[in-house]
C-alpha positions in Angstrom: 69.7 -84.9 -9.4 68.9 -83.1 -6.1 65.5 -83.1 -4.5 64.6 -79.6 -5.7 65.3 -80.4 -9.3 63.6 -83.7 -9.1 60.3 -82.1 -7.8 60.5 -79.2 -10.2 60.9 -81.4 -13.2 58.0 -83.8 -12.5 56.3 -84.5 -15.8 52.7 -83.2 -16.4 50.3 -85.2 -18.5 47.6 -83.4 -20.5 45.0 -84.9 -18.1 45.8 -82.2 -15.5 43.9 -79.7 -17.6 40.7 -81.6 -17.4 37.6 -80.1 -15.8 36.9 -81.4 -12.3 33.4 -79.9 -12.1 31.0 -78.4 -14.6 30.5 -75.5 -12.2 34.2 -74.3 -12.1 37.1 -75.4 -14.2 39.7 -77.5 -12.5 42.5 -75.3 -13.9 42.3 -71.7 -14.8 45.0 -69.8 -16.6 48.2 -69.5 -14.5 50.1 -66.3 -14.1 53.2 -68.0 -15.5 53.3 -71.4 -17.3 56.8 -72.6 -18.0 57.5 -75.6 -20.2 61.0 -77.0 -19.8 61.9 -80.2 -21.7 58.2 -81.1 -21.9 57.7 -80.6 -18.2 55.3 -78.0 -16.7 55.6 -75.7 -13.8 53.0 -73.0 -12.8 54.2 -69.9 -11.1 52.3 -67.2 -9.2 52.9 -64.6 -6.5 51.4 -67.0 -3.9 50.4 -70.7 -3.8 47.6 -71.5 -1.3 47.1 -75.2 -0.4 43.5 -75.8 0.8 40.3 -74.2 -0.5 38.6 -73.9 2.9 37.4 -70.6 4.4 41.0 -69.6 5.4 42.3 -70.5 2.0 39.6 -68.7 0.1 39.9 -65.6 2.3 43.6 -65.5 1.8 43.2 -65.8 -2.0 40.6 -63.0 -2.0 42.9 -60.7 -0.1 45.8 -61.4 -2.4 43.7 -61.1 -5.6 42.1 -57.8 -4.7 45.6 -56.4 -4.2 46.6 -57.5 -7.7 48.6 -60.6 -6.8 48.4 -63.8 -8.8 47.2 -66.8 -6.9 47.3 -70.6 -7.3 44.7 -72.2 -5.0 44.5 -76.0 -4.6 41.6 -78.0 -3.1 41.4 -81.8 -2.6 37.6 -82.0 -3.2 35.5 -80.6 -6.0 33.9 -77.9 -3.6 35.7 -74.9 -2.2 34.4 -73.6 1.2 35.9 -76.2 3.7 33.9 -76.7 6.8 31.0 -74.6 5.4 30.5 -76.7 2.3 32.5 -79.9 1.8 32.3 -80.7 5.5 28.6 -79.7 5.8 28.8 -77.4 8.8 26.6 -74.3 9.0 28.6 -71.4 10.4 29.3 -71.3 14.2 29.4 -67.6 15.0 29.3 -65.2 17.9 26.1 -63.1 18.6 27.6 -59.8 17.2 28.5 -61.1 13.8 26.0 -58.9 11.9 27.7 -55.7 12.9 31.2 -56.4 14.1 33.7 -59.0 15.2 34.6 -60.2 11.7 36.1 -58.7 8.5 34.0 -56.7 6.1 34.6 -59.3 3.4 33.2 -62.1 5.6 30.1 -60.1 6.1 29.9 -59.4 2.4 30.1 -63.2 1.8 27.2 -63.7 4.3 25.1 -61.1 2.6 25.9 -62.8 -0.7 24.4 -66.0 0.6 21.2 -64.1 1.6 21.1 -62.4 -1.8 21.5 -65.7 -3.6 18.4 -67.1 -1.9 16.5 -63.9 -2.6 17.4 -64.0 -6.3 17.0 -67.6 -7.0 14.5 -69.2 -4.5 10.7 -68.9 -4.1 10.8 -67.2 -0.7 7.7 -65.9 0.9 7.3 -62.1 0.7 8.0 -61.8 4.4 11.2 -63.9 4.2 12.4 -62.0 1.1 11.9 -58.7 2.9 13.8 -59.8 6.0 17.2 -58.0 6.0 18.9 -60.7 8.0 17.3 -63.7 6.4 18.2 -67.0 7.9 17.1 -69.6 5.3 17.0 -72.5 7.8 16.2 -70.6 11.0 18.6 -73.0 12.7 19.4 -72.1 16.3 23.2 -72.5 15.9 23.6 -69.5 13.7 21.9 -66.4 12.3 22.7 -67.8 8.9 22.0 -71.5 8.3 22.0 -72.5 4.7 22.8 -75.2 2.2 26.5 -76.1 1.6 25.9 -75.8 -2.2 24.9 -72.1 -1.8 28.2 -71.3 -0.1 30.0 -72.9 -3.0 28.0 -70.9 -5.5 28.6 -67.6 -3.8 32.4 -68.2 -3.3 32.7 -69.2 -7.0 30.8 -66.1 -8.0 33.3 -64.0 -6.0 36.2 -65.8 -7.7 34.8 -65.6 -11.2 36.3 -62.3 -12.4 39.8 -63.4 -11.1 39.5 -66.7 -13.0 38.4 -64.9 -16.1 41.4 -62.5 -16.0 43.9 -65.2 -15.3 44.9 -63.9 -11.9 43.5 -67.0 -10.1 44.5 -70.6 -11.0 41.9 -72.8 -9.2 43.0 -76.5 -9.0 40.1 -78.5 -7.7 40.6 -82.2 -6.8 44.4 -81.6 -6.5 46.4 -82.7 -3.4 49.8 -81.5 -2.4 52.1 -84.4 -2.0 55.7 -83.1 -1.9 57.7 -80.0 -1.2 61.0 -78.6 -2.3 62.8 -76.7 0.5 66.1 -74.9 0.7 67.1 -73.8 4.2 64.2 -71.7 5.7 62.4 -71.3 2.4 59.9 -73.4 0.5 60.8 -73.3 -3.3 58.0 -75.4 -4.8 55.2 -77.8 -4.2 54.1 -80.9 -6.1 50.3 -81.3 -6.6 48.7 -84.4 -8.0 45.4 -84.4 -9.9 43.2 -86.9 -8.0 41.3 -87.9 -11.1 44.1 -88.3 -13.7 47.1 -88.8 -11.3 48.9 -86.1 -13.4 51.4 -84.0 -11.4 52.0 -80.2 -11.4 54.8 -78.2 -9.9 53.7 -75.0 -8.2 56.2 -72.2 -7.6 55.9 -68.9 -5.8 57.7 -66.5 -3.5 55.1 -67.4 -0.8 53.1 -70.5 0.2 50.1 -70.6 2.5 49.1 -73.8 4.3 45.3 -73.6 4.5 44.8 -77.4 4.6 42.5 -78.9 7.2 45.3 -80.6 9.1 48.4 -78.5 8.4 49.6 -81.0 5.8 52.4 -78.7 4.5 54.1 -78.5 7.9 55.7 -82.0 8.0 56.2 -81.9 4.3 58.3 -78.7 4.5 60.0 -79.5 7.7 58.2 -76.7 9.5 58.2 -77.2 13.3 54.8 -78.1 14.7 53.0 -79.6 17.6 49.9 -81.9 17.8 47.6 -83.0 20.5 47.5 -81.8 24.1 50.4 -79.9 25.8 51.2 -80.5 29.5 50.2 -78.0 32.1 53.9 -77.6 32.9 54.5 -76.3 29.4 51.6 -73.9 28.9 50.6 -73.2 32.5 46.9 -73.4 31.4 44.2 -73.9 33.9 42.5 -76.7 31.9 45.6 -78.4 30.5 46.4 -82.0 31.5 49.2 -82.9 33.8 50.8 -85.0 31.0 51.2 -84.1 27.3 49.7 -86.4 24.8 50.6 -85.7 21.1 48.0 -88.2 19.9 45.1 -86.6 21.8 43.0 -84.7 19.3 39.3 -83.8 19.1 36.8 -86.0 17.4 35.9 -85.5 13.8 32.4 -85.8 12.4 31.0 -87.0 9.1 28.0 -84.8 8.6 24.8 -85.6 6.6 21.5 -83.9 5.8 18.0 -85.2 6.3 14.4 -84.1 5.8 11.1 -85.7 6.9 8.2 -86.9 4.8 5.4 -88.1 7.1 3.6 -91.2 5.9 6.5 -92.4 3.7 9.2 -95.1 4.4 12.7 -94.0 3.7 14.5 -96.4 6.1 18.0 -97.2 4.7 19.5 -100.7 4.7 20.9 -101.7 8.0 24.5 -100.4 8.1 27.1 -103.1 8.4 28.5 -101.7 11.7 25.1 -100.9 13.2 25.2 -103.6 15.9 28.6 -102.3 17.1 27.4 -98.6 17.3 24.0 -99.5 18.7 25.7 -101.0 21.8 28.8 -98.7 21.9 29.2 -96.9 25.2 32.2 -94.5 25.2 34.9 -95.1 27.8 36.2 -91.7 28.9 38.2 -90.4 31.8 35.1 -88.5 33.0 32.2 -90.9 32.2 29.9 -90.5 29.3 26.2 -90.6 30.0 25.7 -94.1 28.6 25.4 -95.3 25.0 26.5 -93.0 22.2 23.3 -93.7 20.1 20.9 -92.2 22.7 19.2 -88.8 23.3 21.2 -88.5 26.5 24.7 -87.2 26.4 27.3 -85.5 28.6 26.5 -81.8 29.3 29.6 -80.2 27.8 30.0 -77.7 30.7 29.2 -79.9 33.7 29.7 -83.4 32.2 26.5 -84.5 34.0 24.0 -86.5 31.9 21.7 -84.3 29.9 18.7 -85.3 27.9 18.2 -83.9 24.4 14.9 -83.8 22.4 14.2 -85.0 18.9 11.2 -84.5 16.8 11.5 -84.1 12.9 8.5 -81.7 12.7 10.5 -79.2 14.7 8.1 -78.8 17.6 9.3 -77.2 20.8 10.1 -79.7 23.5 10.1 -77.6 26.7 13.6 -77.3 28.2 15.0 -79.9 25.9 16.8 -78.8 22.8 15.2 -80.3 19.8 18.2 -81.5 17.8 16.2 -81.2 14.6 16.2 -77.4 14.9 19.8 -77.0 15.9 21.5 -77.0 12.4 18.4 -76.7 10.3 19.4 -75.3 6.9 16.0 -75.1 5.2 12.8 -74.0 7.0 9.9 -74.7 4.8 8.0 -71.8 6.3 10.5 -69.3 4.7 9.5 -70.6 1.2 6.2 -70.5 -0.7 3.8 -73.2 0.2 4.6 -76.5 -1.4 8.2 -75.7 -2.2 9.5 -78.2 0.4 7.7 -81.1 1.9 9.5 -80.4 5.2 12.5 -78.8 6.8 16.1 -79.9 6.0 18.6 -80.3 8.8 22.3 -81.1 9.1 23.3 -83.9 11.5 26.4 -82.8 13.4 25.6 -83.9 16.9 27.4 -85.5 19.9 26.0 -88.8 18.7 28.1 -88.9 15.5 31.4 -87.5 16.8 34.1 -90.2 15.9 37.0 -90.5 18.3 38.2 -94.1 17.6 40.9 -92.9 15.2 43.3 -90.0 14.8 43.3 -88.5 11.3 46.4 -86.3 12.0 49.4 -88.0 10.6 47.4 -91.0 9.4 48.6 -92.9 6.4 46.3 -92.7 3.3 45.1 -96.2 4.2 44.3 -95.3 7.8 42.7 -92.0 6.8 40.2 -93.9 4.6 39.7 -96.5 7.4 38.8 -93.8 9.9 36.7 -91.7 7.4 34.8 -94.9 6.5 34.4 -95.6 10.2 32.9 -92.1 10.7 30.5 -92.7 7.8 29.4 -96.0 9.4 28.7 -94.2 12.7 26.7 -91.5 10.9 24.7 -94.1 8.9 24.1 -96.0 12.1 22.8 -92.9 13.8 20.5 -92.3 10.8 19.2 -95.9 10.9 18.7 -95.6 14.7 16.7 -92.4 14.2 14.5 -94.1 11.6 13.9 -97.3 13.5 14.6 -97.0 17.3 14.7 -93.4 18.4 12.1 -92.8 21.2 9.1 -90.8 20.1 7.0 -88.6 22.4 4.0 -90.8 21.8 5.9 -93.8 23.2 6.7 -95.4 19.8 10.1 -95.9 18.2 11.7 -94.6 15.1 10.7 -92.1 12.4 10.7 -94.0 9.0 9.7 -90.8 7.2 13.2 -89.4 7.8 14.9 -89.2 4.4 18.7 -89.1 3.7 19.2 -86.1 1.4 22.2 -87.2 -0.7 21.8 -84.2 -3.0 22.6 -81.7 -0.2 26.1 -83.1 0.3 26.6 -83.8 -3.4 27.8 -87.4 -2.8 26.5 -90.8 -3.8 26.4 -92.1 -0.2 24.9 -88.9 1.2 27.8 -88.3 3.6 29.9 -85.1 3.5 32.7 -85.0 1.0 35.3 -84.6 3.8 35.4 -85.1 7.5 34.6 -82.1 9.7 38.0 -81.6 11.3 38.2 -79.6 14.6 41.9 -79.9 15.2 45.1 -79.7 13.2 48.8 -79.7 13.4 49.9 -76.3 14.9 53.0 -74.3 14.0 55.7 -73.7 16.6 54.9 -70.0 16.4 56.8 -66.8 17.2 54.0 -66.3 19.8 51.6 -68.9 21.1 48.1 -68.0 22.4 47.4 -69.8 25.7 44.4 -70.0 27.9 45.6 -67.1 30.1 45.2 -64.8 27.1 41.6 -65.8 26.2 40.0 -68.0 28.8 37.6 -66.2 31.2 38.6 -67.9 34.4 42.4 -68.2 33.6 42.4 -64.5 32.6 40.8 -63.5 35.9 43.5 -65.5 37.8 46.2 -63.7 35.9 44.8 -60.2 36.2 43.0 -60.5 39.5 39.7 -59.2 38.1 36.9 -60.3 35.9 37.6 -59.1 32.4 35.3 -58.2 29.5 37.8 -58.9 26.7 40.8 -61.1 26.3 44.4 -60.0 26.5 45.3 -57.1 24.2 48.0 -57.9 21.6 50.0 -55.0 20.2 50.4 -57.0 17.0 46.7 -57.7 16.5 45.6 -58.5 12.9 42.1 -59.6 13.5 39.4 -60.4 16.1 37.0 -63.2 16.9 35.0 -64.9 19.5 33.6 -68.3 20.5 33.6 -70.2 23.8 36.4 -72.7 24.3 34.8 -75.9 22.9 36.7 -79.1 22.8 34.8 -82.2 21.8 35.5 -85.7 23.1 39.0 -86.8 22.1 40.9 -89.7 20.7 42.6 -90.2 24.1 39.2 -90.6 25.9 38.7 -87.1 27.2 35.1 -86.0 27.6 34.1 -82.4 26.6 36.2 -79.5 27.7 33.9 -76.5 27.4 34.1 -73.2 29.2 33.9 -69.5 28.8 36.3 -67.4 26.8 36.5 -63.6 26.1 36.2 -61.7 22.8 39.8 -62.0 21.5 42.3 -60.7 19.0 44.4 -62.6 16.5 48.1 -61.8 17.1 50.4 -61.6 14.1 53.0 -63.6 16.1 50.7 -66.6 16.1 50.7 -66.6 12.3 54.5 -66.7 12.0 56.5 -69.9 12.1 59.6 -69.6 14.3 62.0 -70.5 11.5 60.3 -70.7 8.1 60.3 -67.4 6.1 57.8 -67.9 3.3 55.3 -70.4 4.6 52.2 -69.1 6.5 49.3 -70.9 8.2 45.7 -70.0 7.3 43.5 -72.5 9.0 43.5 -74.2 12.4 47.2 -74.6 12.2 48.2 -71.3 13.8 50.1 -70.8 17.1 47.4 -71.9 19.5 47.4 -74.7 22.1 45.1 -77.8 22.3 43.0 -75.7 24.6 42.9 -72.4 22.8 42.3 -74.1 19.4 38.9 -74.6 20.9 37.9 -71.0 20.3 40.1 -70.1 17.3 38.8 -72.9 15.0 35.4 -71.6 13.9 34.2 -70.2 10.6 34.7 -66.4 10.9 38.0 -66.7 12.8 39.4 -69.0 10.1 38.3 -66.5 7.5 39.9 -63.6 9.4 43.2 -65.5 9.8 43.2 -66.3 6.1 42.4 -62.7 5.0 45.2 -61.2 7.1 47.7 -63.8 5.8 46.8 -62.9 2.2 47.3 -59.2 3.1 50.6 -60.0 4.8 51.9 -61.7 1.7 51.1 -58.5 -0.3 52.7 -56.2 2.2 55.9 -58.3 2.6 56.3 -58.5 -1.2 55.9 -54.7 -1.6 58.3 -53.9 1.3 60.7 -56.7 0.3 60.8 -58.0 3.8 60.0 -61.4 5.3 56.8 -61.5 7.4 58.7 -61.8 10.7 60.2 -58.4 10.1 56.8 -56.8 9.9 56.2 -57.8 13.5 59.7 -57.0 14.7 59.9 -53.5 13.3 57.3 -51.2 14.9 57.0 -48.8 11.9 56.3 -51.7 9.6 53.8 -53.2 12.0 51.8 -50.0 12.5 51.8 -49.4 8.7 50.6 -53.0 8.1 47.8 -52.6 10.7 46.7 -49.4 9.0 46.8 -51.2 5.6 44.6 -54.0 6.7 42.2 -51.7 8.6 41.6 -49.8 5.3 40.6 -53.1 3.7 37.9 -53.9 6.3 39.9 -55.9 8.8 39.0 -55.2 12.5 41.9 -55.5 14.9 40.2 -54.7 18.2 36.8 -55.0 19.8 34.8 -51.9 20.6 35.5 -50.5 24.0 32.8 -51.1 26.6 
């Protein structure tokens, strides 16, 4: 029996149809369900692996264009970095009016409407058009992870009801069947029952957090940092290091109840982390569990502030306010005893293990290590963090396990900043989007990044690389409002596999600005539309870029569906 037949004939036990969550069924009705000799295969127009923002956006784009979709997700929450990873959206300052797709802004408005319909907001907060439930400083829309899940599920509900969407929660892709340059099928395992499904489609989308389908399908990819000799980037290292990836973070949520004692048991690795001082090529400021850290732009020591009552602390950033997702002042008096904030700070970036390519055993080891770091940070805040009054620790800080929906209070999945990246038809390098590198190339200061004739989206964020597994300190510098070129979404060889997360054709450096929430969404939405267009035209995606008439027609097609492909002219 050949590999293809082996995978496509894996048996499916009845347990695969169990519900993974009371909120959304694990399995909705598939477009086509084939039973062959007691074995089951589900078939749709497109299979999307990964229920993060890119995967969800790709599914929405396909579904609204009458395609059938199978969407898999490893956890029991869709939403990726916004929900299961617990990270409020990192966005650019123009997000309310432009620089993202219309659907992304519709989703954001859906979050605001959810609060206005269901929460006891003050009259002033309810009347605020651009409500920010948490008033966090990182974004104009800081909110609870669970609300993101609710809104996304509401948006998917009609497609599940009509059978156009098959949503497989707590399912992981484990194998692929490939013939030549085409993927034929994927095998998914139910993480609760261990039952297996075969998923078949003309197109497959890799929206996993680390580009898991790339090695599985034999798709060419790169990891880590490229050498300057390869990319000619201003900030690239002299030597390549394929193991050099950004830190991941295990996020958690806390609130503060003055006068109460919510100190957790001392974490087993606390003594290690309390005394841990990162060793980096450009020195860290001292110990990791401290309110001093390396200024990302200058790498000089910089002191942060912390006060769980949210008070202003002069020039110091009060970390409490940074990713605050609930501001009690936005809600009727007595609704919340205090504010709720997400801890995703320099102090809980974990860089002692590389998740990309890790075995299942090592993934768990590093994930557990990240949890121990985060728990140690929490314990340090409760018992030893310096207070403005000269005391130590805030015992009233309370771990809010309910916010992350987990027994230990930690996020369901690590916040992953870097992925495997396809060897793309076109690779975005620093000279295209970096402010200084762009000026070197053009000889003048630019207001926007390089223009791409094949643009299928836009985005903006500064280039932000966190400390890495190879001991690099921050790499953080200015970028320019950029476009998303179609060529960066096309593998050089594979014909029916497309990336829709952090796995597009960027470099280690440019990943630093293409990895954020609205950009991932824009990538996914354009990929879903590309699948529709390629199916209708009976061409492979690469031909859409290669043939000018097809490219222009595709760009008009996506523009009509609310996808911006260029920034407004100054």
